Every structure is written in structure tokens, then in C-alpha cells.
C-alpha positions as CSV (number, residue, x, y, z in Angstrom):
1,M,0.0,0.0,0.0
2,Y,1.4,3.4,-1.0
3,D,1.4,6.5,1.2
4,G,0.7,8.8,-1.7
5,K,1.1,9.5,-5.4
6,Q,4.3,10.7,-6.9
7,V,4.0,14.1,-8.5
8,L,7.0,15.4,-10.6
9,R,6.3,18.2,-13.1
10,V,8.7,19.5,-15.7
11,E,8.6,22.7,-17.8
12,T,11.2,23.0,-20.5
13,K,10.4,26.2,-22.4
14,Y,11.2,29.2,-20.2
15,K,12.6,32.0,-22.3
16,S,14.0,35.4,-21.4
17,K,10.5,37.0,-21.3
18,D,9.4,34.5,-18.6
19,L,12.2,35.1,-16.2
20,Y,10.8,38.3,-14.6
21,N,7.5,36.6,-13.6
22,I,9.4,33.5,-12.3
23,G,11.6,35.6,-10.1
24,L,8.6,37.6,-8.9
25,E,6.8,34.5,-7.8
26,M,9.8,32.8,-6.2
27,N,11.2,35.8,-4.3
28,K,8.1,38.0,-3.7
29,R,5.4,35.2,-3.8
30,K,3.3,36.9,-6.5
31,G,1.9,34.6,-9.1
32,T,-0.9,31.9,-9.6
33,G,-0.6,30.2,-6.2
34,N,-3.0,30.5,-3.1
35,Y,-0.3,32.0,-1.0
36,D,-0.7,32.1,2.8
37,K,1.7,35.0,3.9
38,D,1.7,33.7,7.5
39,R,3.4,30.5,6.2
40,T,5.8,32.2,3.8
41,K,8.4,32.7,6.5
42,F,8.7,28.9,6.8
43,N,9.8,28.5,3.1
44,V,13.3,27.0,2.7
45,E,15.9,28.1,0.1
46,Y,18.4,25.6,-1.2
47,V,19.8,27.8,-4.0
48,S,19.3,31.6,-3.8
49,L,19.9,34.4,-6.3
50,T,23.2,36.3,-6.0
51,E,22.3,38.9,-8.7
52,R,19.7,41.6,-8.8
53,N,17.1,39.4,-10.5
54,L,16.6,36.0,-12.2
55,Y,17.4,37.3,-15.7
56,Q,20.8,38.8,-14.5
57,Q,21.5,35.6,-12.6
58,V,21.1,33.5,-15.8
59,K,23.1,35.9,-18.0
60,E,26.0,36.3,-15.5
61,T,26.2,32.4,-14.9
62,L,26.4,31.8,-18.7
63,K,29.0,34.5,-19.1
64,N,31.2,33.5,-16.1
65,R,31.2,29.8,-17.1
66,N,31.9,30.6,-20.8
67,I,28.8,28.7,-21.9
68,E,27.9,29.1,-25.6
69,Y,24.3,29.6,-26.4
70,L,22.0,31.2,-29.0
71,N,21.2,34.6,-27.7
72,K,17.8,35.1,-29.2
73,P,14.3,35.8,-27.7
74,N,13.0,32.3,-28.5
75,T,16.0,30.4,-26.9
76,N,14.9,28.2,-24.1
77,L,17.1,29.4,-21.3
78,L,15.7,27.7,-18.2
79,N,13.9,24.4,-17.3
80,G,11.6,24.2,-14.2
81,I,10.9,21.1,-12.1
82,T,8.5,20.5,-9.1
83,F,8.5,17.7,-6.6
84,T,5.5,17.1,-4.5
85,S,2.6,14.7,-3.6
86,G,-1.0,14.9,-2.2
87,A,-1.9,16.0,1.3
88,E,-2.4,12.4,2.3
89,F,1.3,11.7,1.7
90,F,2.5,14.6,3.9
91,E,-0.1,13.6,6.5
92,S,1.5,10.1,6.6
93,L,4.8,11.8,7.4
94,G,3.2,13.6,10.4
95,M,2.2,17.0,8.9
96,K,-1.1,18.4,10.0
97,F,-3.7,19.7,7.5
98,A,-7.0,21.5,7.8
99,P,-10.0,22.2,5.4
100,S,-9.6,25.5,3.5
101,G,-13.3,26.0,2.7
102,R,-12.6,25.7,-1.0
103,T,-13.4,22.6,-3.1
104,Y,-11.7,21.1,-6.1
105,K,-13.6,21.8,-9.4
106,T,-11.9,19.2,-11.5
107,G,-10.0,15.9,-11.4
108,I,-10.5,12.8,-9.2
109,K,-10.9,15.0,-6.2
110,K,-13.7,17.0,-7.7
111,G,-16.1,18.3,-5.0
112,Q,-13.8,17.4,-2.2
113,N,-12.6,20.1,0.2
114,V,-9.1,21.5,-0.4
115,K,-6.8,20.8,2.6
116,V,-3.9,23.1,3.5
117,P,-0.9,22.6,5.9
118,V,-1.3,23.8,9.5
119,I,2.1,25.5,10.3
120,K,2.4,27.9,13.1
121,S,6.1,27.3,13.9
122,K,9.1,25.3,12.6
123,E,8.2,22.6,14.9
124,D,5.1,21.9,12.8
125,I,7.3,20.7,9.9
126,P,8.2,17.2,10.7
127,L,11.8,16.0,10.1
128,S,10.5,13.3,7.8
129,V,9.1,16.0,5.4
130,T,12.4,17.9,5.5
131,N,14.2,14.7,4.7
132,Y,11.9,14.1,1.8
133,F,12.7,17.4,0.2
134,N,16.4,17.0,1.0
135,S,16.2,13.7,-1.0
136,C,14.4,15.4,-3.9
137,M,17.2,18.0,-4.0
138,E,19.9,15.3,-3.9
139,F,18.2,13.6,-6.9
140,L,18.0,16.9,-8.8
141,K,21.7,17.7,-8.3
142,S,22.7,14.2,-9.6
143,Y,20.3,14.6,-12.6
144,V,21.0,18.0,-13.9
145,G,24.4,18.9,-12.2
146,E,24.5,21.0,-9.0
147,E,26.3,23.8,-10.7
148,N,23.5,24.2,-13.3
149,I,20.8,24.8,-10.6
150,I,20.0,28.5,-10.6
151,L,17.2,28.7,-8.0
152,A,15.6,26.2,-5.7
153,Q,13.1,26.6,-2.9
154,V,10.6,24.5,-0.7
155,H,7.3,26.3,-0.5
156,Y,5.1,25.6,2.6
157,D,2.9,28.7,2.0
158,E,0.7,27.1,-0.8
159,D,-2.0,24.4,-0.7
160,T,0.6,21.6,-0.9
161,P,4.2,21.7,0.2
162,H,6.5,21.3,-2.9
163,L,10.1,21.8,-4.0
164,Q,10.3,24.2,-6.9
165,A,13.6,24.6,-8.8
166,Y,15.0,26.0,-12.1
167,F,18.1,24.9,-13.9
168,L,20.2,25.5,-17.0
169,P,20.0,22.6,-19.6
170,I,23.8,22.4,-20.1
171,V,25.4,19.7,-22.4
172,N,29.2,18.9,-23.1
173,Q,28.7,18.4,-26.9
174,V,26.4,19.4,-29.7
175,D,25.7,18.3,-33.2
176,R,25.9,21.2,-35.6
177,K,25.0,21.5,-39.2
178,C,27.7,21.6,-41.8
179,F,27.7,24.1,-44.7
180,V,29.2,24.1,-48.2
181,K,32.5,26.1,-48.4
182,D,34.5,27.3,-51.4
183,K,38.2,26.7,-52.2
184,D,39.0,29.7,-49.9
185,G,37.1,28.2,-46.9
186,K,34.2,30.7,-47.1
187,V,30.6,29.5,-46.6
188,V,28.7,29.4,-49.9
189,K,25.4,31.2,-50.0
190,E,22.2,30.3,-51.9
191,E,18.8,31.9,-52.6
192,I,15.7,30.2,-51.2
193,I,12.0,31.2,-51.4
194,K,10.1,31.4,-48.2
195,K,6.5,30.3,-47.7
196,S,5.5,34.0,-48.0
197,G,7.1,34.1,-51.4
198,E,10.0,36.3,-50.3
199,V,13.4,35.4,-51.7
200,T,16.3,35.4,-49.2
201,I,19.9,34.4,-49.2
202,V,21.1,31.8,-46.6
203,P,24.2,29.6,-46.1
204,K,24.0,26.4,-48.2
205,L,23.7,23.2,-46.2
206,L,26.1,20.4,-46.8
207,R,24.3,17.1,-47.7
208,D,25.5,13.6,-48.2
209,S,24.9,11.4,-51.2
210,K,21.3,10.6,-50.0
211,G,20.5,14.2,-49.6
212,K,20.6,14.2,-45.8
213,I,22.1,17.1,-43.9
214,V,25.6,16.5,-42.6
215,Y,26.4,17.2,-38.9
216,E,29.6,17.6,-37.0
217,T,30.1,16.9,-33.3
218,V,31.5,19.8,-31.3
219,K,32.7,19.5,-27.7
220,G,32.6,22.2,-25.1
221,K,30.0,23.8,-22.8
222,F,26.6,24.6,-24.4
223,L,23.2,25.7,-23.3
224,N,21.0,23.5,-25.6
225,N,17.6,22.4,-24.4
226,D,16.9,20.0,-27.3
227,Q,20.3,18.2,-27.0
228,F,19.9,18.1,-23.1
229,W,16.6,16.1,-23.4
230,K,17.9,14.0,-26.3
231,D,20.8,12.9,-24.1
232,K,18.3,12.0,-21.3
233,G,16.3,9.7,-23.7
234,G,14.5,11.8,-26.3
235,K,10.8,11.0,-26.5
236,N,11.2,8.6,-23.5
237,S,13.1,11.1,-21.4
238,Y,10.1,12.1,-19.3
239,A,9.1,8.5,-18.5
240,K,12.7,7.6,-17.7
241,L,12.9,10.6,-15.3
242,Q,9.8,9.5,-13.5
243,D,11.1,5.9,-13.2
244,S,14.5,7.1,-12.0
245,F,13.1,9.3,-9.4
246,N,10.5,6.7,-8.1
247,K,13.4,4.2,-7.7
248,F,15.5,6.8,-6.0
249,I,12.9,8.1,-3.6
250,I,11.7,4.6,-2.6
251,E,15.3,3.6,-1.7
252,R,15.3,6.6,0.5
253,G,12.3,5.2,2.4
254,F,9.4,7.2,1.0
255,N,6.5,5.0,-0.3
256,L,5.2,6.9,-3.4
257,D,3.2,5.4,-6.2
258,R,4.7,6.0,-9.6
259,G,1.5,5.1,-11.4
260,N,1.8,3.4,-14.8
261,I,5.5,2.4,-14.9
262,G,7.1,3.6,-18.1
263,A,4.3,6.0,-19.0
264,S,5.2,9.5,-20.1
265,V,1.9,11.1,-19.1
266,E,2.9,14.6,-17.9
267,H,1.4,16.2,-14.8
268,K,-0.2,19.5,-15.2
269,T,1.7,22.7,-14.3
270,K,0.4,24.8,-11.4
271,L,-0.9,27.4,-14.0
272,E,-2.6,24.7,-16.0
273,F,-4.3,23.2,-13.0
274,Q,-5.5,26.7,-11.9
275,I,-6.9,27.4,-15.4
276,E,-8.9,24.1,-15.4
277,E,-10.2,24.9,-11.9
278,N,-11.3,28.4,-13.1
279,K,-12.9,26.9,-16.2
280,A,-14.9,24.4,-14.2
281,E,-16.1,27.2,-11.8
282,L,-17.1,29.3,-14.8
283,E,-19.1,26.4,-16.1
284,E,-21.0,26.2,-12.8
285,L,-21.8,29.9,-12.9
286,K,-23.0,29.6,-16.6
287,Q,-25.3,26.7,-15.6
288,E,-26.7,28.8,-12.7
289,K,-27.3,31.6,-15.2
290,E,-29.2,29.3,-17.6
291,N,-31.4,28.0,-14.8
292,T,-32.2,31.5,-13.7
293,L,-33.1,32.5,-17.3
294,K,-35.4,29.5,-17.6
295,I,-37.2,30.6,-14.4
296,I,-37.7,34.1,-15.8
297,K,-38.9,32.7,-19.1
298,T,-41.4,30.4,-17.3
299,S,-42.8,33.3,-15.3
300,K,-43.3,35.4,-18.4
301,N,-45.1,32.5,-20.1
302,N,-47.4,32.1,-17.0
303,L,-48.2,35.8,-17.1
304,I,-49.3,35.7,-20.7
305,K,-51.3,32.5,-20.2
306,T,-53.1,34.0,-17.2
307,Q,-54.0,37.2,-19.1
308,N,-55.4,35.2,-22.0
309,E,-57.6,33.1,-19.7
310,M,-58.8,36.1,-17.8
311,N,-59.9,37.7,-21.0
312,K,-62.0,34.6,-21.9
313,T,-63.9,34.4,-18.6
314,V,-64.8,38.0,-18.2
315,L,-68.7,38.4,-18.5
316,N,-70.3,40.6,-21.1
317,P,-71.7,43.5,-19.0
318,K,-74.6,44.4,-21.3
319,K,-76.1,40.8,-21.2
320,N,-75.3,39.5,-17.7
321,I,-75.2,42.3,-15.2
322,V,-78.5,43.9,-14.0
323,G,-78.8,47.1,-12.0
324,Y,-75.7,48.8,-13.3
325,N,-75.4,51.1,-16.2
326,S,-72.9,50.0,-18.9
327,N,-70.2,52.5,-18.0
328,D,-70.2,51.5,-14.4
329,V,-69.9,47.9,-15.3
330,L,-67.0,48.5,-17.7
331,K,-65.1,50.4,-15.0
332,I,-65.7,47.6,-12.5
333,I,-64.4,45.0,-15.1
334,E,-61.4,47.1,-16.0
335,Y,-60.6,47.6,-12.3
336,S,-60.9,43.8,-11.8
337,R,-58.5,43.2,-14.7
338,N,-56.0,45.6,-13.3
339,L,-56.1,43.9,-9.8
340,E,-55.5,40.5,-11.5
341,Q,-52.6,41.8,-13.4
342,I,-51.1,43.4,-10.4
343,N,-51.5,40.2,-8.5
344,I,-49.7,38.2,-11.3
345,Y,-46.9,40.8,-11.5
346,Q,-46.5,40.7,-7.7
347,K,-46.3,36.9,-7.7
348,N,-43.8,36.9,-10.5
349,E,-41.8,39.6,-8.8
350,L,-41.9,37.6,-5.6
351,E,-40.5,34.5,-7.4
352,T,-37.8,36.6,-9.0
353,K,-36.8,38.0,-5.6
354,D,-36.8,34.5,-4.1
355,N,-34.5,33.4,-6.9
356,T,-32.3,36.5,-6.4
357,I,-32.1,35.8,-2.7
358,N,-31.1,32.2,-3.3
359,K,-28.5,33.3,-5.8
360,L,-27.1,35.9,-3.5
361,S,-27.1,33.5,-0.7
362,L,-25.0,31.1,-2.8
363,E,-22.7,33.9,-3.9
364,N,-22.4,35.1,-0.3
365,E,-21.5,31.6,0.8
366,S,-18.9,31.4,-2.0
367,L,-17.5,34.7,-0.9
368,K,-17.2,33.5,2.7
369,N,-15.3,30.5,1.3
370,N,-12.8,32.9,-0.1
371,E,-13.6,32.1,-3.8
372,E,-14.9,34.3,-6.6
373,L,-14.6,38.0,-5.4
374,I,-11.5,37.3,-3.2
375,K,-9.9,35.6,-6.1
376,R,-10.7,38.4,-8.5
377,N,-9.5,41.0,-6.0
378,K,-6.4,38.9,-5.4
379,V,-5.6,38.8,-9.1
380,I,-6.2,42.6,-9.5
381,K,-4.0,43.3,-6.5
382,E,-1.3,41.0,-7.8
383,Q,-1.5,42.6,-11.3
384,T,-1.3,46.1,-9.6
385,N,1.8,45.0,-7.6
386,K,3.3,43.5,-10.7
387,I,2.9,46.8,-12.6
388,K,4.3,48.7,-9.6
389,A,7.3,46.3,-9.6
390,Q,7.8,46.7,-13.3
391,N,7.6,50.5,-13.0
392,E,10.2,50.3,-10.3
393,E,12.3,48.1,-12.5
394,I,12.0,50.6,-15.4
395,K,12.8,53.5,-13.0
396,E,15.9,51.7,-11.8
397,Q,17.0,51.0,-15.4
398,K,16.4,54.7,-16.3
399,E,18.6,55.7,-13.4
400,Q,21.3,53.4,-14.6
401,I,21.0,54.7,-18.2
402,T,21.3,58.3,-16.8
403,T,24.3,57.3,-14.8
404,L,25.8,55.6,-17.8
405,D,25.2,58.6,-20.0
406,N,26.9,60.8,-17.4
407,S,29.8,58.5,-17.4
408,V,30.0,58.5,-21.2
409,N,29.9,62.3,-21.3
410,Y,32.6,62.5,-18.7
411,L,34.8,60.0,-20.6
412,T,34.2,61.9,-23.8
413,R,35.4,65.1,-22.3
414,K,38.4,63.3,-20.8
415,V,39.3,61.8,-24.2
416,N,38.9,65.2,-25.9
417,K,41.3,66.8,-23.4
418,L,43.7,64.0,-23.9
419,K,43.6,64.4,-27.6
420,E,44.2,68.1,-27.4
421,K,47.2,67.4,-25.1
422,L,48.5,64.8,-27.5
423,E,48.2,67.1,-30.5
424,K,50.1,69.8,-28.6
425,E,52.8,67.2,-27.7
426,V,53.0,65.9,-31.2
427,N,53.4,69.5,-32.6
428,K,56.0,70.2,-30.0
429,W,58.1,67.2,-31.0
430,K,57.6,67.9,-34.7
431,N,58.9,71.5,-34.2
432,L,61.8,70.1,-32.2
433,L,62.6,67.6,-34.9
434,F,62.6,70.3,-37.6
435,K,65.0,72.4,-35.6
436,V,67.3,69.4,-34.9
437,C,67.4,68.5,-38.7
438,S,68.1,72.2,-39.5
439,A,70.9,72.3,-36.9
440,L,72.4,69.1,-38.4
441,D,72.4,70.6,-41.9
442,K,74.0,73.8,-40.6
443,I,76.8,71.9,-38.7
444,L,77.4,69.5,-41.6
445,F,77.3,72.3,-44.2
446,R,74.5,70.5,-46.0
447,K,71.7,71.9,-47.8
448,P,68.2,71.0,-46.3
449,K,66.8,67.6,-47.5
450,Q,63.2,67.0,-48.7
451,E,62.7,63.5,-47.5
452,L,62.6,62.3,-43.9
453,E,64.5,59.1,-44.9
454,D,67.6,61.2,-45.7
455,Y,67.8,62.3,-42.1
456,E,67.1,58.7,-40.9
457,S,70.1,57.5,-42.9
458,L,72.3,60.3,-41.7
459,A,71.3,59.4,-38.1
460,D,72.1,55.7,-38.7
461,D,75.5,56.6,-40.1
462,I,76.4,58.9,-37.3
463,I,75.3,56.4,-34.6
464,N,77.1,53.5,-36.3
465,D,80.3,55.6,-36.9
466,R,79.9,55.4,-40.7
467,Y,79.7,59.1,-41.4
468,D,83.0,60.7,-42.5
469,F,82.7,64.4,-41.9
470,A,85.5,65.6,-44.2
471,I,84.5,63.5,-47.2
472,N,80.8,64.4,-46.9
473,V,81.5,68.1,-46.5
474,E,83.7,67.9,-49.7
475,Q,80.9,66.1,-51.5
476,E,78.4,68.6,-50.5
477,E,80.6,71.4,-51.7
478,Q,81.4,69.6,-55.0
479,E,77.6,69.1,-55.6
480,E,77.0,72.8,-54.9
481,N,79.8,73.9,-57.3
482,D,78.5,71.5,-60.0
483,K,75.1,73.0,-59.6
484,D,76.5,76.5,-59.9
485,D,78.4,75.6,-63.1
486,F,75.3,74.1,-64.5
487,D,73.4,77.2,-63.7
488,L,76.0,79.4,-65.3
489,S,76.1,77.3,-68.5
490,L,72.4,77.8,-68.9
């Protein structure tokens, strides 16, 4: 005999746009759960955030560990996993539960009262429950790698205690598509026509003799959700996960029913369960509305029927009533008809009021049980808080942008000053170099040269003791004389 059913839920498609709401639920307890703020302080954190929010935590982790990934909005960055069971399992471990006043709207427990944990102090959480979640965490570390777990918490403030965790799907190798390359090693491009009819240019895929795409295996550290679950068993990965956990948790002494061994039927996420519950409740309200409309329709039909019967049974005053003139008789009949109509209307109105009272009584009972109106107000409040939090986030980002702009402006001014200083220094050295070259020409009795290379050669000759002062002065004088002779001849 089992103590309860094994519940292990997995979500594999959390993208960057989902991370804000996940962080908000995990750290500020704002989301789809029925949170009891008095029990929130008993929640347990196995892995906490070290960055400002969950998005920054994921980005910094990927960056610091040099993990390659496709940085696009539709990239699956995180996986979520939840370990739990029903109230009866935790009761078997010694935890106390009490009716919440709410009922299940769907599933095998439909109509039954929702029970919630009774926790007033840490002593109300049995050691066996703590050991159960410690074992779940131990399994998760071995399954996904401890270093890949970004956030993990045990929540005691919802309807059922559960371990909720998020991890990066990291693999050590991936299979990448190969592309056709030309003789220079550059990827060849080709034109393709999209479904929309648009022509675009894409890299040309390399295919084998059978026309199948060729892949190459690359080793390293990669964030790759598809490859992660392929390595865990592909289509059978979820069933294998359930089987592995069931074997592990039973060996730890917890008697949980796996269900159909080998089956890959997935448990609903918390949000999916809440949506189904709300749909069921909406159907109940719709049925109640239809019943009320039927009553109103019946009342209208009875009114019309009564009016028709009354018209048939009224006596003809001129033939059957004696002692009254015809005008008086008509007035009496008209008054009688009005009384009958008033009576019918009053009866119908009374029935309508009775129905309204019954409906309001049901609604009032529902409100006492913390359902429809409280749920609506709770959602509105949560949405308002979410908007406030987002506004705070935007405000903080704007402040950071302003600070960054100020830093950029400061650095720009600094760079401009350095550029001015550098230009002055360069001009200073250029002028000095010109003076030194002129001084050399004067000392060596040379005429000024046009090319910088001439002065570089002269410097090299002097430094390496190859320059003969006497010979070079004589050559310079000879060249000058030759030039003068040439000028004279002209």
C-alpha cells in the first residue's frame, strides 16, 4: 500500500521574457498560487539568487562559465521542475492539514474540500518532510548537475508543500549542421524562397549522397535544451525521469506510487491546474445563469397565459349584469382586470426576488469561502503589484542609463582633453625635430633635404660611426659647385 502518489512536473520552455515573472513568484510570492503570507516565513531556500534578478543571474552564470548559447528571444534558457505529492502523503509523514473552505472543481478530487498545511512554527514541519525534500534536492543535483541549478526553494505557504527549482540545460557536446564552403574556406550562400514568397539568401547546407544534412560533433559547454533532453532519452526522457526518481525516492524510504510504470503522461503545471479549476467554476456559474433565465422565461409565459384566460372568462356587461349602467360595469371590469394583473406581477416579482435571494445566498457563501470575489481582488492586486514592480524596475533602469550617460559624457570630455594634449605634444616634437634637422644641416654644411629618410640615414650613419665628416662636406661642396656651373652654362 502506497502512502501517496508521486508528482513530478517539468517545464522545458522558459525564455528570457518569462524570467521576470518566475523571479517575482519565487522571491516575492506573486503569481498563480494560493499564498498564505503567515506561512511564507517557513519556506526553505536551497539555492538563492546572488544577482539583482533571475534574468541577470542566468546571464551572469552563462558569461562567467563561458557557456555558448544562441542569444535570441525564442531560446529556451531555463527548465523548471517541481517535486510534491498529495496532502495524504504529507499527513503520513506527520504533517497536519485542515480544510480551507474551498473545493476542487476538476480531477479525481472534484467536489472534495481543499486541505492546507497547519504550520504555526518550525516545529510543525516534521523532520521526515524535511528529509523528503532533501532527498528530492539530492536527486535533482545528480540529474542536472549541481552547478546548473539557478534557483531552488521549498514552499510551505501554498495548498501543498513542494520543491520548486529552475536549472540550465547544459550539455558537453552538440551536433551542428555543416555548410558548403568554397576553395578559400568561405561559406557558400544560396537563394531560397520562403513560404511567404519572399526570396532570401542563406548559407548552403552540406548534404550527403542521400540528400541528408551532414552534422559535426563539437565538444565544449553549451546551453542546448533539445540536446539536453535527447541525451536523457529523447521521446522517452520524461518517462525515464519519472522511473529514475521513483526508484531513488523509494530507496530513501518514501513510499510513493509511480503510477503506470514507463508511462510518459505529464502532470499539469500549477498554472494549467488553476486554469482548469477556473474553467470548471465558470461552467458552474454559466449553468446557474441558464437556470435563472429558464425561471424568468417560465414566469413570463405564465403571465401571458393568465392574461389570455382572464380575457375569456370576463362576462359581457350588457347581457349578464343587471342594476348597473354599462359605463359603471365597464369600470368595474377594468378595475378587476387591473387587480388581477397586479396580482400576477407581484407573484412573478416575488418569485424573482426569491431566486435572487437564493442566488445571492450562494454567492455570499462562496465569498465567505474565499472564492470568486476574493480571487478576483487577489488577481487585481497581484497585477497592480506586478505593474508597480515593473515600474520600479523601469525607473531603476532609467537611473542606470542616466548614470551611464553621465559616465560616457565624462569620458568623452576626458578623451577630448587627452587628444588636445596629445596634439600639442606631437606638434612640439615635430617642431623640435625640424629644428634638430636644420641644426644638423648647418653643422654639416649641408643643404636641407626634402625626404625624412635622408635624415634617418644620416642618423644611422652617425650612430654607427659610418659618417665621414670631411668627405661628406667635400661632396656637398662639389655638388654645390657643379650645380653653380650648370646654372652658369644655362
